C-alpha positions as CSV (number, residue, x, y, z in Angstrom):
1,M,-112.9,40.9,-83.4
2,E,-110.3,40.8,-80.8
3,T,-107.6,37.8,-81.1
4,K,-108.0,35.5,-77.9
5,M,-104.4,35.9,-76.1
6,V,-103.2,32.4,-74.1
7,P,-100.3,32.2,-71.8
8,V,-98.1,30.0,-73.9
9,K,-94.5,28.3,-72.3
10,V,-91.9,28.6,-74.9
11,P,-89.7,25.5,-75.1
12,A,-86.4,24.9,-73.3
13,V,-83.4,24.2,-75.0
14,A,-82.0,20.8,-75.6
15,E,-79.1,19.7,-73.1
16,G,-76.2,19.9,-74.7
17,A,-77.4,22.3,-77.7
18,E,-75.2,25.8,-78.7
19,Q,-76.3,28.7,-80.1
20,P,-80.1,28.4,-79.6
21,W,-83.0,30.9,-80.0
22,R,-86.7,31.8,-80.3
23,L,-88.0,33.7,-82.5
24,W,-91.8,34.9,-82.4
25,L,-92.3,35.0,-86.2
26,Q,-94.1,38.3,-88.0
27,A,-92.9,38.3,-91.2
28,L,-89.9,37.1,-93.7
29,D,-87.8,39.6,-95.4
30,E,-87.4,38.3,-99.0
31,A,-84.3,40.5,-99.7
32,V,-81.7,38.6,-97.3
33,S,-81.4,34.9,-96.8
34,G,-80.6,32.6,-93.9
35,R,-81.8,33.8,-90.5
36,A,-82.0,37.4,-91.3
37,Q,-85.1,36.6,-93.4
38,C,-87.3,36.1,-89.9
39,E,-88.7,39.3,-88.5
40,G,-89.9,39.7,-85.1
41,H,-89.6,39.4,-81.4
42,W,-86.7,37.2,-79.4
43,L,-88.3,35.0,-76.3
44,Q,-86.3,32.9,-73.7
45,A,-86.3,29.6,-73.9
46,G,-88.3,28.3,-70.6
47,G,-90.4,32.0,-70.5
48,L,-93.7,32.3,-70.3
49,Y,-95.6,35.1,-72.7
50,E,-99.5,36.0,-73.3
51,L,-99.5,35.3,-76.9
52,P,-102.4,35.1,-79.6
53,V,-104.3,32.2,-80.7
54,G,-102.0,31.6,-84.4
55,A,-98.8,32.8,-83.5
56,L,-95.3,31.2,-84.8
57,I,-92.7,30.6,-82.6
58,V,-89.4,29.6,-84.7
59,A,-86.4,28.0,-82.8
60,T,-83.4,26.8,-84.3
61,D,-80.3,24.4,-81.8
62,R,-77.3,23.4,-82.9
63,P,-76.5,19.9,-81.2
64,T,-72.8,19.1,-80.0
65,S,-70.0,16.5,-82.1
66,P,-70.6,14.0,-83.3
67,D,-73.9,16.1,-85.2
68,R,-71.7,19.4,-84.8
69,D,-72.2,20.3,-88.7
70,T,-75.8,20.4,-88.2
71,A,-78.3,22.3,-86.7
72,R,-82.1,21.5,-85.5
73,V,-85.0,24.0,-86.8
74,R,-88.3,23.8,-85.4
75,L,-91.6,25.8,-86.4
76,W,-94.2,25.7,-83.4
77,R,-98.1,27.0,-83.5
78,V,-100.0,28.3,-80.6
79,G,-103.3,26.5,-80.4
80,R,-106.6,27.6,-78.9
81,G,-106.1,26.4,-75.1
82,G,-101.9,27.6,-75.5
83,R,-100.8,24.2,-76.6
84,L,-98.1,24.3,-78.7
85,I,-98.7,22.4,-81.9
86,T,-95.2,21.5,-84.3
87,E,-95.8,22.1,-87.7
88,R,-92.1,21.8,-88.5
89,D,-89.7,19.9,-87.0
90,S,-86.1,18.7,-89.2
91,L,-82.6,18.0,-88.6
92,L,-81.0,20.0,-91.8
93,P,-77.4,20.6,-92.1
94,R,-76.0,24.1,-91.0
95,D,-75.3,25.8,-94.3
96,K,-78.9,24.7,-95.1
97,K,-81.0,25.1,-91.8
98,F,-83.0,28.2,-93.8
99,G,-83.3,26.6,-97.6
100,T,-85.7,27.0,-99.9
101,S,-87.6,24.1,-97.7
102,V,-87.8,25.8,-94.9
103,V,-88.1,29.5,-96.3
104,N,-91.6,27.7,-97.9
105,T,-92.9,26.1,-94.9
106,L,-92.5,29.6,-93.4
107,R,-94.2,31.5,-96.2
108,R,-97.5,28.9,-96.4
109,R,-98.2,28.9,-92.6
110,L,-97.0,33.0,-92.8
111,E,-100.1,32.6,-95.3
112,K,-102.4,30.9,-93.5
113,Y,-101.6,32.4,-89.9
114,P,-101.0,36.3,-90.5
115,A,-99.5,37.5,-87.8
116,Q,-101.1,39.8,-85.5
117,R,-99.8,43.5,-85.6
118,T,-101.2,44.6,-83.0
119,Y,-99.4,43.0,-80.3
120,E,-96.3,44.2,-80.5
121,M,-94.6,43.0,-78.0
122,P,-94.9,39.2,-75.7
123,R,-96.4,40.2,-72.5
124,A,-96.0,37.4,-69.3
125,P,-99.4,36.6,-68.3
126,R,-100.5,37.9,-64.6
127,P,-100.2,36.0,-61.6
128,P,-103.3,35.6,-60.0
129,E,-104.0,37.6,-57.2
130,P,-103.7,35.7,-53.4
131,K,-106.7,35.6,-51.6
132,R,-105.9,37.7,-48.4
133,F,-108.1,37.4,-45.1
134,V,-108.8,40.5,-42.4
135,V,-107.2,38.8,-38.9
136,E,-106.6,40.2,-36.0
137,V,-103.8,40.1,-33.9
138,P,-104.0,39.0,-30.0
139,A,-104.3,41.1,-27.5
140,V,-101.9,41.4,-24.7
141,D,-102.0,38.8,-21.9
142,P,-102.8,40.4,-18.7
143,G,-99.6,40.9,-16.3
144,A,-97.7,41.1,-19.3
145,V,-94.8,43.8,-20.3
146,R,-92.7,44.9,-22.9
147,A,-95.0,42.7,-25.1
148,W,-94.5,42.2,-29.0
149,R,-95.7,40.7,-32.1
150,K,-94.3,40.3,-35.3
151,L,-95.4,38.9,-38.7
152,L,-92.6,35.8,-39.3
153,T,-90.2,36.7,-42.5
154,G,-87.0,34.5,-42.0
155,L,-84.8,33.1,-38.7
156,D,-81.2,35.6,-37.9
157,E,-79.6,32.1,-36.7
158,A,-76.4,34.7,-34.8
159,S,-79.0,36.4,-33.0
160,D,-79.8,35.8,-29.5
161,K,-83.3,35.3,-28.1
162,G,-86.0,37.4,-29.5
163,M,-84.0,39.2,-31.5
164,A,-83.7,36.1,-33.5
165,V,-87.2,36.4,-35.0
166,C,-87.3,38.8,-38.4
167,G,-90.5,40.4,-39.7
168,T,-92.7,43.1,-39.7
169,W,-93.5,44.8,-36.4
170,L,-97.1,44.2,-35.7
171,E,-100.1,46.1,-33.5
172,A,-101.5,44.0,-30.7
173,G,-105.1,44.0,-30.8
174,A,-104.9,45.5,-34.5
175,S,-106.2,44.0,-37.6
176,Y,-104.6,43.2,-40.6
177,K,-105.0,42.1,-44.3
178,V,-103.0,39.0,-45.2
179,T,-102.4,36.1,-46.9
180,P,-103.6,32.2,-46.1
181,G,-99.8,30.5,-44.7
182,T,-98.5,33.9,-43.0
183,L,-96.9,33.3,-39.4
184,I,-97.4,35.8,-36.3
185,V,-95.2,35.5,-33.0
186,A,-96.6,36.3,-30.1
187,C,-94.1,36.9,-26.6
188,D,-95.9,38.1,-23.4
189,P,-92.9,38.6,-20.7
190,F,-94.0,38.7,-17.5
191,P,-91.8,39.8,-14.6
192,G,-93.2,38.3,-11.3
193,D,-92.1,34.7,-12.2
194,G,-89.4,35.1,-15.1
195,K,-91.0,33.2,-18.0
196,K,-92.8,34.2,-21.4
197,R,-95.0,33.3,-23.1
198,V,-94.4,32.3,-27.3
199,R,-97.2,31.6,-29.4
200,I,-96.8,31.1,-32.9
201,L,-99.7,31.5,-35.1
202,R,-100.6,30.7,-38.5
203,V,-103.4,31.9,-40.7
204,A,-105.2,29.2,-42.3
205,R,-106.8,28.9,-46.0
206,G,-109.9,29.4,-44.6
207,G,-109.3,32.8,-43.0
208,E,-108.8,31.3,-39.2
209,I,-105.8,31.6,-37.3
210,R,-104.4,28.2,-36.1
211,V,-101.9,27.6,-32.9
212,E,-99.1,25.8,-33.8
213,R,-97.3,26.4,-30.8
214,D,-98.2,27.7,-27.3
215,S,-95.4,27.0,-24.4
216,T,-94.4,29.3,-21.5
217,L,-91.0,29.0,-21.0
218,G,-88.3,30.8,-18.3
219,W,-86.5,34.1,-19.6
220,R,-83.6,32.7,-21.1
221,N,-85.2,29.3,-23.0
222,A,-88.1,31.1,-24.4
223,F,-86.8,31.0,-27.6
224,S,-84.7,28.1,-27.6
225,T,-83.4,24.9,-29.7
226,S,-87.4,23.6,-29.6
227,V,-88.0,26.8,-30.5
228,R,-86.2,27.8,-33.3
229,Q,-86.7,24.6,-34.8
230,T,-90.4,24.5,-34.9
231,L,-89.9,28.4,-36.6
232,R,-87.5,27.0,-39.1
233,R,-89.4,23.9,-39.9
234,L,-92.5,26.3,-40.3
235,L,-90.5,28.6,-42.9
236,E,-90.0,25.8,-45.0
237,K,-93.2,24.6,-45.0
238,Y,-95.2,28.5,-45.3
239,P,-92.6,30.5,-47.1
240,P,-93.5,34.0,-46.0
241,P,-95.7,36.1,-48.3
242,G,-94.0,38.7,-50.4
243,G,-95.2,42.1,-50.4
244,T,-96.3,44.6,-47.3
245,I,-99.1,43.8,-45.3
246,E,-102.2,46.4,-45.7
247,Q,-103.3,47.2,-41.8
248,V,-107.2,47.4,-41.4
249,S,-107.8,48.6,-37.7
250,A,-106.1,50.2,-34.9
251,A,-105.6,48.3,-31.7
252,P,-107.9,50.3,-29.1
253,P,-106.0,52.4,-27.1
254,Q,-104.4,51.7,-24.2
255,A,-104.6,53.6,-20.9
256,N,-101.3,54.8,-19.9
257,D,-99.8,53.2,-16.2
258,F,-98.0,55.7,-15.0
259,E,-98.1,59.6,-15.1
260,G,-97.4,61.8,-18.0
261,R,-97.3,64.5,-20.2
262,C,-100.3,65.3,-22.4
263,E,-98.4,65.5,-26.2
264,L,-100.7,67.6,-27.3
265,C,-101.8,70.4,-24.8
266,G,-98.4,69.9,-22.7
267,Q,-100.5,69.2,-19.4
268,P,-99.9,66.6,-17.2
269,V,-102.0,63.4,-17.7
270,A,-102.8,61.0,-14.0
271,A,-102.2,57.9,-14.6
272,R,-105.0,55.8,-15.8
273,T,-106.8,59.0,-17.0
274,G,-104.9,58.8,-20.6
275,I,-104.1,56.4,-23.7
276,L,-100.9,55.8,-25.6
277,V,-100.7,56.2,-29.0
278,R,-97.8,54.9,-30.8
279,R,-95.5,57.0,-32.7
280,H,-94.6,56.0,-36.7
281,N,-91.1,55.1,-34.7
282,G,-92.9,52.5,-32.9
283,S,-92.4,54.7,-29.5
284,R,-95.2,55.6,-27.6
285,V,-96.3,58.9,-26.2
286,T,-99.2,59.7,-23.4
287,Q,-102.3,62.0,-24.7
288,H,-105.3,63.3,-22.9
289,H,-108.6,61.3,-24.7
290,P,-109.7,62.8,-27.7
291,G,-111.3,66.1,-26.9
292,K,-111.0,65.8,-23.7
293,C,-107.2,68.0,-23.4
294,P,-108.2,71.2,-21.0
295,P,-107.7,74.4,-21.3
296,P,-104.2,76.0,-20.7
297,P,-103.5,77.2,-17.9
298,V,-103.6,81.1,-17.4
299,H,-100.3,82.4,-17.0
300,Q,-98.6,86.2,-15.6
301,N,-96.5,88.0,-17.6
302,Q,-92.8,87.9,-16.4
303,W,-91.9,90.8,-17.6
304,A,-93.9,93.9,-18.0
305,G,-94.4,95.1,-21.4
306,S,-97.1,97.0,-23.8
307,C,-101.4,95.1,-23.9
308,G,-101.6,93.4,-27.3
309,I,-105.4,94.8,-27.5
310,C,-105.4,98.7,-26.2
311,N,-101.1,99.4,-26.0
312,G,-101.3,100.2,-21.9
313,W,-98.5,99.9,-20.1
314,L,-98.6,96.5,-17.6
315,E,-95.7,96.2,-15.2
316,A,-94.9,92.2,-14.2
317,G,-97.5,90.1,-12.9
318,E,-100.2,92.6,-14.0
319,G,-101.0,90.9,-17.1
320,V,-101.5,87.3,-18.3
321,L,-100.3,86.0,-21.9
322,Y,-102.2,85.2,-24.5
323,Q,-101.4,83.2,-28.5
324,A,-101.9,86.1,-31.2
325,G,-100.8,85.6,-34.9
326,S,-101.4,82.6,-37.4
327,V,-100.3,79.0,-37.2
328,L,-97.9,79.8,-38.8
329,L,-96.5,82.4,-37.0
330,P,-97.6,82.1,-33.7
331,A,-96.7,84.8,-31.5
332,T,-96.8,85.3,-27.2
333,K,-98.6,88.8,-26.3
334,I,-99.6,90.7,-23.3
335,R,-102.8,91.5,-22.1
336,H,-105.1,92.6,-19.3
337,E,-106.4,89.7,-16.8
338,Q,-109.8,91.5,-17.3
339,E,-111.5,94.1,-20.2
340,C,-109.3,96.4,-20.6
341,P,-109.1,100.3,-19.0
342,P,-111.0,103.2,-20.4
343,A,-108.0,105.0,-22.5
344,A,-107.9,107.7,-19.3
345,E,-106.8,105.3,-16.8
346,R,-104.8,103.3,-19.5
347,K,-100.6,103.6,-18.2
348,P,-98.9,105.0,-20.4
349,V,-95.4,103.4,-22.4
350,P,-92.5,105.0,-20.1
351,P,-89.8,105.4,-22.6
352,R,-86.8,102.8,-23.3
353,V,-83.3,103.5,-21.5
354,N,-80.4,103.1,-22.7
355,E,-78.3,99.3,-21.1
356,R,-74.5,100.7,-22.0
357,D,-73.0,103.9,-23.1
358,E,-73.1,105.1,-26.5
359,A,-73.0,108.1,-28.3
360,C,-75.5,111.0,-28.2
361,D,-77.0,110.8,-32.0
362,A,-77.9,114.5,-31.4
363,C,-75.1,115.6,-30.0
364,G,-72.9,113.2,-30.2
365,H,-71.0,113.1,-26.5
366,M,-71.3,110.2,-24.5
367,V,-74.3,109.1,-22.4
368,A,-73.7,106.8,-19.3
369,A,-75.9,103.8,-19.2
370,G,-79.8,104.4,-18.1
371,E,-78.9,108.1,-18.2
372,G,-80.3,108.7,-21.4
373,T,-83.5,107.1,-23.9
374,L,-83.6,104.8,-26.5
375,T,-86.2,105.3,-29.5
376,Y,-86.8,103.1,-33.0
377,E,-86.4,105.2,-36.2
378,C,-85.1,103.3,-38.9
379,G,-82.9,101.7,-36.4
380,W,-82.3,102.2,-32.3
381,V,-80.8,105.2,-31.2
382,V,-79.7,106.8,-28.1
383,R,-80.5,110.2,-27.3
384,H,-80.2,112.5,-23.3
385,R,-83.4,113.6,-21.9
386,K,-84.7,116.2,-23.5
387,D,-82.9,119.4,-23.0
388,Q,-80.0,117.4,-21.4
389,C,-77.7,117.9,-24.4
390,P,-74.3,119.2,-22.9
391,R,-73.8,122.8,-24.1
392,V,-70.1,123.3,-25.0
393,E,-67.9,124.9,-27.3
394,K,-67.0,123.5,-30.7
395,E,-63.6,121.1,-30.6
396,T,-61.7,120.5,-33.3
397,L,-61.7,116.7,-33.5
398,W,-60.4,113.7,-36.2
399,Q,-61.8,110.7,-37.2
400,I,-60.3,107.2,-37.5
401,D,-62.1,104.5,-38.6
402,R,-62.3,100.5,-38.8
403,G,-64.3,97.7,-40.3
404,V,-64.9,94.5,-38.6
405,P,-66.5,91.9,-41.6
406,G,-68.9,89.6,-40.3
407,R,-72.3,89.1,-39.5
408,F,-75.4,91.6,-38.1
409,R,-75.8,89.5,-35.1
410,P,-74.1,88.8,-32.4
411,R,-73.2,93.0,-32.7
412,P,-69.7,93.6,-31.6
413,E,-69.0,95.5,-28.8
414,Q,-67.7,99.1,-28.7
415,W,-63.8,100.0,-30.3
416,K,-62.1,101.9,-27.9
417,A,-63.2,103.2,-24.7
418,A,-62.5,107.3,-24.7
419,G,-59.2,108.2,-23.2
420,T,-57.5,105.7,-24.9
421,V,-54.0,106.6,-26.1
422,L,-53.5,104.6,-29.7
423,R,-51.3,105.7,-32.6
424,A,-53.2,105.7,-35.5
425,E,-53.9,107.7,-39.4
426,V,-55.9,110.3,-39.2
427,F,-57.0,112.0,-42.7
428,D,-56.9,115.7,-42.4
429,R,-58.5,117.2,-46.1
430,G,-60.6,119.5,-44.0
431,E,-58.6,120.9,-40.9
432,P,-54.9,120.6,-40.8
433,F,-53.4,118.3,-37.9
434,P,-51.0,120.4,-36.0
435,E,-47.6,119.5,-36.6
436,D,-46.8,119.4,-33.0
437,A,-48.5,116.6,-32.5
438,P,-46.5,113.7,-30.6
439,G,-45.6,111.5,-32.8
440,Y,-46.5,113.4,-36.3
441,R,-45.4,112.3,-39.3
442,R,-46.9,113.1,-42.7
443,L,-47.7,109.9,-44.4
444,R,-49.4,111.4,-47.8
445,D,-50.5,115.3,-48.9
446,Y,-53.3,113.7,-47.2
447,Q,-52.8,111.8,-44.6
448,V,-50.8,111.8,-41.2
449,S,-49.6,109.3,-38.5
450,A,-49.6,111.0,-35.1
451,I,-50.2,109.5,-31.7
452,V,-53.9,110.4,-30.3
453,T,-56.4,110.3,-27.6
454,T,-60.5,109.0,-28.0
455,V,-62.7,111.4,-27.1
456,R,-66.3,109.5,-28.0
457,E,-67.4,106.8,-30.1
458,L,-70.0,107.3,-33.3
459,P,-72.6,104.6,-33.0
460,P,-71.5,102.0,-35.2
461,I,-73.0,100.9,-38.9
462,Y,-73.6,97.5,-40.5
463,C,-72.5,98.0,-44.0
464,R,-73.6,95.6,-46.8
465,D,-71.7,95.0,-50.1
466,E,-74.6,95.9,-51.7
467,D,-72.9,98.1,-55.1
468,G,-69.5,98.6,-54.1
469,N,-70.0,102.1,-51.8
470,N,-69.0,100.4,-48.6
471,P,-66.1,101.7,-47.0
472,G,-62.7,101.5,-48.0
473,C,-62.0,99.2,-45.1
474,L,-64.9,96.9,-46.1
475,I,-64.2,97.0,-49.7
476,G,-66.1,93.3,-50.7
477,E,-67.4,92.4,-47.7
478,N,-70.2,92.9,-45.3
479,G,-69.3,94.1,-41.8
480,W,-70.0,96.5,-38.6
481,Y,-68.1,99.9,-39.8
482,F,-66.6,101.8,-36.5
483,R,-66.0,105.5,-36.0
484,I,-64.1,107.4,-33.2
485,L,-63.4,110.6,-33.1
486,V,-59.7,111.8,-32.0
487,R,-57.4,114.5,-30.5
488,P,-53.8,114.7,-30.6
489,A,-52.2,113.3,-27.6
490,T,-50.6,115.5,-24.8
491,A,-47.2,114.8,-23.7
492,E,-47.9,113.0,-21.1
493,E,-50.1,111.3,-22.3
494,A,-47.7,110.3,-25.0
495,A,-44.8,109.6,-23.2
496,D,-45.3,105.9,-22.9
497,I,-46.1,105.5,-26.5
498,L,-42.6,107.1,-27.6
499,A,-40.7,105.8,-25.1
500,R,-41.5,101.9,-26.3
501,E,-40.9,103.0,-29.9
502,E,-37.9,104.6,-29.1
503,K,-37.1,101.8,-27.8
504,E,-38.4,99.4,-30.5
505,A,-36.3,101.8,-33.5
506,R,-33.4,101.4,-31.5
507,R,-33.0,97.7,-30.8
508,R,-33.9,97.9,-34.7
509,K,-30.5,99.7,-35.6
510,L,-28.8,97.5,-33.0
511,E,-30.7,94.3,-35.3
512,N,-29.2,96.0,-38.2
513,R,-25.7,96.5,-37.2
514,R,-25.1,92.5,-36.1
515,R,-26.5,91.5,-39.6
516,D,-23.7,93.6,-40.9
517,L,-21.0,93.0,-38.7
518,C,-21.7,88.7,-38.0
519,G,-24.3,87.7,-40.4
520,L,-23.7,86.9,-44.1
521,R,-22.9,90.3,-45.0
522,A,-19.5,90.1,-43.5
523,D,-16.7,88.8,-45.3
524,D,-13.8,88.2,-42.5
525,G,-15.5,84.8,-41.4
526,D,-14.5,81.8,-41.5
527,V,-17.0,78.1,-40.7
528,P,-14.3,75.8,-38.7
529,E,-14.8,71.9,-39.4
530,H,-14.6,71.4,-36.0
531,P,-15.6,74.6,-33.6
532,F,-14.8,75.1,-30.7
533,L,-16.7,77.0,-28.4
534,D,-16.1,76.5,-24.4
535,G,-15.7,78.9,-22.5
536,A,-17.7,81.5,-24.9
537,Q,-20.6,83.6,-23.3
538,Q,-23.9,83.5,-24.8
539,I,-25.1,87.4,-26.1
540,N,-28.5,88.2,-25.7
541,F,-30.1,90.2,-28.8
542,G,-33.2,89.5,-28.7
543,A,-34.2,86.6,-30.6
544,K,-36.4,85.6,-28.0
545,D,-38.9,88.9,-28.5
546,R,-39.0,88.6,-31.8
547,R,-39.8,84.6,-31.5
548,S,-43.5,84.0,-33.0
549,L,-45.7,82.2,-31.7
550,L,-45.5,79.2,-34.9
551,Q,-42.1,78.7,-34.6
552,H,-40.7,75.4,-33.6
553,W,-37.4,75.8,-34.1
554,P,-34.5,77.3,-31.9
555,D,-33.4,80.7,-32.2
556,D,-29.8,81.3,-33.8
557,G,-27.3,82.5,-30.8
558,L,-24.2,84.8,-30.3
559,L,-21.4,84.0,-28.7
560,V,-18.4,85.5,-27.9
561,D,-14.8,84.5,-26.3
562,E,-12.9,87.3,-25.3
563,A,-9.7,84.9,-24.1
564,R,-9.3,84.0,-28.0
565,G,-10.8,87.2,-29.5
566,V,-13.4,85.3,-31.1
567,L,-17.2,86.0,-31.9
568,W,-19.2,83.1,-32.9
569,T,-22.4,82.7,-34.2
570,L,-24.9,80.1,-34.4
571,R,-27.5,79.4,-37.6
572,Y,-30.1,76.8,-37.5
573,N,-29.9,74.5,-40.6
574,G,-31.9,71.8,-39.3
575,A,-34.9,72.2,-41.5
576,D,-36.5,69.9,-44.2
577,G,-35.1,71.3,-47.4
578,D,-31.5,72.8,-45.7
579,D,-28.8,70.8,-46.1
580,W,-27.6,69.2,-43.6
581,S,-24.1,68.2,-45.0
582,L,-23.0,72.2,-44.0
583,N,-23.6,71.9,-40.3
584,N,-20.4,71.5,-38.0
585,Y,-22.2,72.4,-34.2
586,A,-25.5,70.0,-34.2
587,S,-28.1,71.0,-35.9
588,F,-26.4,74.8,-36.5
589,I,-23.9,76.4,-39.1
590,A,-21.4,77.7,-36.2
591,S,-19.3,80.9,-38.0
592,R,-16.3,82.6,-36.4
593,F,-15.7,85.8,-36.6
594,P,-12.9,87.8,-35.3
595,L,-13.7,90.0,-32.4
596,T,-12.8,93.2,-33.7
597,D,-13.1,96.9,-32.2
598,E,-16.5,97.1,-34.3
599,R,-17.4,94.0,-33.0
600,R,-16.5,94.6,-29.4
601,T,-18.5,98.0,-29.4
602,L,-21.4,95.9,-30.9
603,I,-21.1,93.5,-28.1
604,A,-21.3,96.2,-25.2
605,D,-24.3,97.9,-26.4
606,L,-25.8,94.2,-26.7
607,R,-25.4,93.7,-23.2
608,A,-26.4,97.4,-22.1
609,E,-29.8,97.3,-24.2
610,Y,-30.5,93.6,-23.0
611,D,-28.7,92.6,-19.8
612,Q,-30.3,95.8,-18.4
613,E,-33.9,95.0,-18.9
614,E,-33.6,91.4,-17.4
615,S,-32.5,92.7,-14.5
616,A,-35.3,95.1,-14.4
617,P,-38.7,94.0,-13.2
618,A,-41.5,93.7,-16.0
619,D,-42.2,96.5,-17.5
620,T,-46.1,97.1,-16.9
621,E,-47.4,99.4,-19.9
622,G,-50.3,101.3,-20.6
623,D,-52.8,100.1,-22.5
624,G,-51.6,102.1,-25.6
625,Q,-51.8,100.6,-28.9
626,H,-50.0,101.4,-32.2
627,D,-53.2,101.4,-34.8
628,G,-52.1,101.3,-38.8
């Protein structure tokens, strides 16, 4: 037979008691002594639990001084109606509060009222479910704009006007299931006379709606002190219910007052011919009435293409668009406006032409934009038109390459146009590179550096580093692989690059001489404490040309004082980490050297090299570049 469970409230702790505890007694452990003999489940003083009839509750409270050395031990039994029956209540010394007398009492009561082992933990009784009623939120008054309804849960004193009302948004005209005492605030603004109608409604015990306040006030004082006092008083009298409210039915659809576009079909909706539908975020969108969306209009094709049904060719404006594919993968295709013509009358698909200059896949020569055909064979390839590949004698060409790491799209443009002159590294394993080529230098047994001219570019290839078989310029990376066929440049073509390289080599030698004679390598200079640089002339030694974009400190300086026979060098020493105590000329270390014949010759060579360039017009060099 199932034991009846009743709600029981555990007695609270007496005022001033220390170290109290409450226990639902299950058994006695005879192997130990004291409080440890009691086995069961701990209960909270003042808590409400579901316990079986006959359950035993043990409680101890140690009073404060002057009876600090005593303890109060009580034993209750749960009666049939949930009433606690006192079985024992005694005040004993602390060291004897669980003596023989108390333990015998507990043992006798457990034998008479055995513990119900099926109930391992006490359970709090479930509160009764509050009664709910279905109520309809008042509709919007005629002529009102931007009306709103809220289920009142609080009042924000810091906010202004209607924003002070806290709660859940309700839809006007909809039905909700709420509990008695629920407060609803309705606001209907009227733009004509600048008034607002504010209503405070309450759900009565029987489910009917009672009006607590209905006032029409100005826009500024619609939620003034008087209205707030009413809201505050009702909140104190009818606390807001917990949990979420349940919407039973939606509000009747509201007609659109303005012209819009249907969210479902995307076609225009005239004013007062559609409905407004509220989204999940509270905004409203315009739609046609359910099932009244018109069929989509017919759109002609703006671009030429093949028919999706018969594969016949259609020029722009000759066909119509239609939706194909599935719901997950929709596609827009072209078809004939009427029935597709017979196969003999269909236009064949014209060949595609190349839109940019690219090498022919068959012969390797360049094909001008619009002069070749574009076909798809494991990728789009460009070829000359039928029997139009140029027939020329075989020429000896070498190949240079370059890798551009990155994604497949967008595809980069061509590397170098045909006829570009540049210095490049060429591998000549098969055909030896001519040694009389301009700028020829042997780097390795199979690699040379020379000035070459590009002939044509091969189609670029996108390489993915899947198994480590990428070209050497793309090892470990995905990217585009460019290849260009080149030939040795002529003397006229390589003249500009050779002149530039000769100038760079000449200036490197001058810089090495300057460092040997005027740098840290020279041992005949000194660093005076107070350098005198008045009358010294600045010498240009190319520091400005070698300056990097990331350099934010001033350049070093070189000055000559021919009257005193002294050469000065200025070395910048003002960066973080430098020893600024060594500076003797602002943020520089000024070193003095005697003006020897070697240094005079160096000054003359520097002036001849750099002063002549400053007086000459700007050099307009070609677009030849170094590579490698």
